[in-house]
C-alpha positions in Angstrom: 78.8 46.0 178.5 82.8 45.6 178.1 84.4 42.8 179.2 88.5 42.8 179.5 90.2 40.0 180.5 94.5 39.6 181.1 97.1 37.1 181.9 97.3 36.7 185.6 100.1 34.4 186.1 102.2 31.5 184.0 99.2 28.9 184.5 97.0 30.1 182.3 94.8 32.0 184.9 92.9 35.1 183.5 92.1 38.3 185.6 89.0 39.8 184.0 86.8 42.9 184.7 83.1 43.2 183.7 82.4 47.0 182.9 78.5 47.7 183.5 76.2 50.8 183.6 76.0 51.7 186.9 72.2 51.7 186.9 72.3 48.2 185.1 70.4 45.4 187.2 73.5 43.1 186.9 75.5 45.7 188.3 74.4 45.6 192.0 75.2 43.2 194.8 73.8 40.2 195.2 72.2 40.2 191.8 70.7 37.3 190.5 72.9 34.7 188.9 70.7 33.5 186.0 70.4 37.1 184.7 74.2 37.7 184.6 74.3 34.3 182.8 72.0 35.7 180.2 73.9 38.8 179.9 77.2 36.9 179.1 75.2 34.3 176.9 73.5 37.5 174.9 76.7 39.9 174.8 79.9 37.6 175.4 79.0 34.1 174.5 82.7 33.6 173.7 83.5 33.9 177.4 80.6 32.8 179.0 81.3 29.3 178.0 84.7 29.3 180.0 83.1 30.5 183.3 81.3 28.1 185.5 78.1 28.4 187.7 80.1 29.1 190.6 82.2 31.7 188.8 79.2 33.4 188.1 77.7 33.1 191.4 80.5 34.5 193.0 80.6 37.6 190.5 76.6 38.4 191.2 77.6 38.6 194.6 80.1 41.0 194.8 79.1 44.8 195.0 80.0 47.2 192.7 83.2 48.8 192.2 84.0 52.4 190.4 87.0 53.0 187.7 88.8 55.7 189.2 88.8 59.2 188.6 91.7 61.3 186.8 93.5 63.0 190.0 97.2 64.2 190.8 99.0 65.5 193.6 100.5 68.8 193.8 102.4 70.9 194.0 105.1 68.6 196.0 104.8 64.6 195.9 107.1 64.9 199.7 106.3 64.8 203.1 109.1 65.9 205.2 112.8 65.1 203.8 112.4 61.0 203.9 109.4 60.2 202.7 108.3 60.0 199.1 104.8 59.0 197.1 104.8 57.7 193.7 102.8 55.7 191.2 98.8 55.9 191.5 99.3 57.7 194.7 100.4 61.0 192.9 98.6 60.1 189.6 95.4 58.3 188.4 94.2 57.8 185.3 91.8 54.6 184.5 93.3 51.4 183.2 92.7 51.8 179.5 95.1 54.2 178.7 98.6 52.2 179.5 99.9 54.9 181.3 99.1 53.8 185.0 101.8 50.8 185.5 104.5 52.6 183.1 104.3 55.6 184.8 104.6 54.3 187.9 107.7 52.3 186.5 109.3 55.9 185.6 108.6 57.3 189.0 110.8 54.5 190.2 113.2 55.1 187.7 113.3 58.9 188.6 113.4 58.1 192.3 116.6 56.0 191.9 118.3 58.6 190.0 117.1 61.4 192.6 119.1 59.3 194.8 122.1 58.8 192.9 122.7 62.0 191.8 122.8 64.0 195.3 124.4 63.4 198.3 121.6 63.4 201.0 118.1 61.7 201.2 117.0 65.5 201.6 118.2 66.6 198.3 116.9 63.6 196.8 113.3 64.0 198.1 113.2 67.1 197.2 114.8 66.8 193.9 112.4 64.1 192.8 109.1 66.0 193.7 110.5 69.0 191.5 110.5 66.4 188.4 107.5 64.3 189.0 104.9 66.8 190.4 104.6 69.0 187.4 105.0 65.7 185.0 102.1 64.0 187.0 99.7 67.2 186.8 100.7 66.9 183.2 99.8 63.0 183.0 96.4 63.5 184.1 95.4 66.8 182.3 96.1 65.2 178.9 94.5 61.9 179.8 91.2 64.0 180.9 90.9 65.5 177.3 91.0 62.2 176.3 88.4 61.3 177.8 85.5 63.5 177.9 82.1 62.5 177.4 79.8 63.1 174.5 79.9 66.0 172.0 82.8 67.6 174.6 84.9 64.5 173.9 84.3 65.0 170.3 86.1 69.1 170.1 88.8 67.8 172.9 89.5 64.4 171.3 88.6 63.8 168.4 88.8 67.0 166.3 92.3 67.5 167.8 93.3 63.8 166.2 91.9 64.9 162.7 93.6 68.2 162.9 97.2 67.0 164.0 97.3 64.0 161.5 96.7 66.7 158.9 98.6 69.4 159.6 101.5 66.9 160.4 101.3 65.2 157.1 101.4 68.3 155.3 104.2 70.1 157.2 105.5 67.3 159.3 108.9 69.5 160.6 106.6 72.2 161.9 103.8 70.0 163.3 104.0 66.8 165.5 102.1 63.7 165.5 98.8 63.6 167.3 99.1 63.2 171.3 98.3 59.4 170.8 101.0 58.6 168.8 103.4 61.6 170.7 102.6 59.4 173.7 104.3 56.7 172.6 107.9 58.2 172.1 109.8 57.6 175.1 111.7 61.0 174.8 108.3 62.5 175.0 107.7 63.7 178.3 104.2 64.6 179.5 104.9 68.4 179.9 106.6 68.6 176.4 103.7 66.9 175.0 101.1 69.4 176.4 103.5 72.8 175.4 104.2 71.8 172.0 100.6 70.7 171.6 99.5 74.1 173.3 101.8 76.1 171.0 100.9 74.1 167.7 96.9 74.7 168.4 98.0 78.4 168.1 99.6 77.7 165.1 96.8 75.7 163.9 94.0 78.1 164.7 95.7 81.1 163.0 96.7 78.8 159.8 92.9 77.5 159.7 91.4 81.2 160.8 94.1 82.5 157.3 92.8 80.3 154.9 89.3 80.4 155.9 89.6 84.5 155.1 91.0 84.0 152.3 88.3 81.3 151.0 85.6 83.6 151.7 87.5 86.7 150.3 88.0 84.7 146.8 84.6 83.5 147.2 82.9 86.9 147.4 85.3 88.5 144.3 84.2 85.3 142.3 80.7 86.2 142.8 81.2 89.9 142.2 82.5 89.2 138.9 80.2 86.7 137.8 77.4 89.1 138.4 78.8 91.6 136.5 79.6 89.4 133.9 75.9 87.5 133.9 74.4 90.8 134.7 72.6 88.8 137.9 72.1 89.7 141.8 74.9 88.4 143.6 72.3 86.5 145.8 71.2 84.7 142.7 74.7 83.8 141.4 75.7 82.9 145.2 73.1 80.6 145.2 73.6 78.9 141.9 77.5 78.9 143.0 76.3 76.7 146.0 73.9 74.6 144.2 76.4 73.7 141.7 79.3 72.8 144.5 76.1 70.5 145.6 75.4 68.8 142.2 79.1 67.6 141.7 79.4 66.3 145.4 76.0 64.5 144.9 77.1 63.3 141.3 80.5 62.4 142.8 79.0 60.1 145.5 76.6 58.4 142.5 79.2 58.0 139.7 80.7 54.6 141.3 76.9 53.2 140.7 76.9 54.5 137.3 78.9 51.9 135.5 77.8 50.2 132.3 76.6 47.2 132.4 76.0 47.0 136.4 73.4 45.1 137.7 70.8 45.9 140.2 72.6 43.0 142.9 75.6 44.4 142.3 74.6 47.9 143.2 72.9 46.3 146.3 76.6 44.5 146.7 78.3 47.9 146.8 75.9 49.6 148.6 75.7 47.2 151.5 79.6 46.7 152.1 79.8 50.5 151.8 81.7 50.5 148.5 81.2 53.3 146.5 80.1 55.5 149.7 76.5 54.2 149.6 74.7 52.4 152.6 76.1 51.3 155.7 77.2 47.5 155.7 75.0 45.3 158.3 78.4 44.4 159.9 78.6 47.8 161.0 75.7 48.6 161.9 76.2 48.4 165.7 75.8 52.1 167.4 78.4 52.9 170.0 77.5 53.9 173.3 76.0 57.5 173.5 77.6 58.7 177.0 76.9 62.3 176.1 76.7 64.3 179.0 77.7 61.5 181.5 80.4 61.3 183.7 82.2 58.1 183.0 84.4 58.1 186.0 81.5 57.1 188.2 78.9 55.8 186.1 80.5 52.7 184.9 80.8 50.0 187.3 83.4 46.9 187.7 83.1 43.4 189.2 86.5 41.4 189.3 86.7 37.9 188.4 
């Protein structure tokens, strides 16, 4: 369950959207208002108190609406010589990316510049189409990569963010920040971000490949050397080597608890608060929704308030 609420006007009114799973009972049209109220009381009690019974009843009657899919128009954005499309009509992204309205405003700006820099409407419409069609495609493709469900999303979103952050920290003049950070900079275009990230991926893969190859070769050479010195087989030395690394890792995790004079209660406190890499804090035991193998563009429905 996700509840978004945004200011609608200067009078303090709010425009809100309630996102639910498609097969959820309260996501259906003409659902029981009492059950919808129970959902709010259980999951969103801070908002439930702000909604009167009439509001809950109106929401319960509404049919579900679906989040938009990521889509773009190509290869042109003009019809004839005097008509163009812009905004959501050429690039549809989900609302939580914050790119829809901003991109639409940029479309207007580019259209204005196209009109001012040309002599006829024909030239302006074709220039606008040339400049924004490829940008719209890049915007939607980037958004798709940031919204893949389940395990696929780990490799298209989470892993690239981590790798980009590491490489940018090690070599900021060569590798740019992660995609999310680059989207916040006005001077970056969507095509520019996509092009640079593709180029950097090649460099990152080559660097990581070289590093792990050298690491593997170094480890093999070390094992051979230790085998000759100790007179033991390579397999025995390798297992001892791996076991030693594992023992060091375990000792490092346990060292924080091996403090002289530490009481059992102190150990429990460290474990429950997550300090010392112990057990997870009770405040962080809520498991995230697992959307693996599910199409979020069709499985979530919204009800307006």
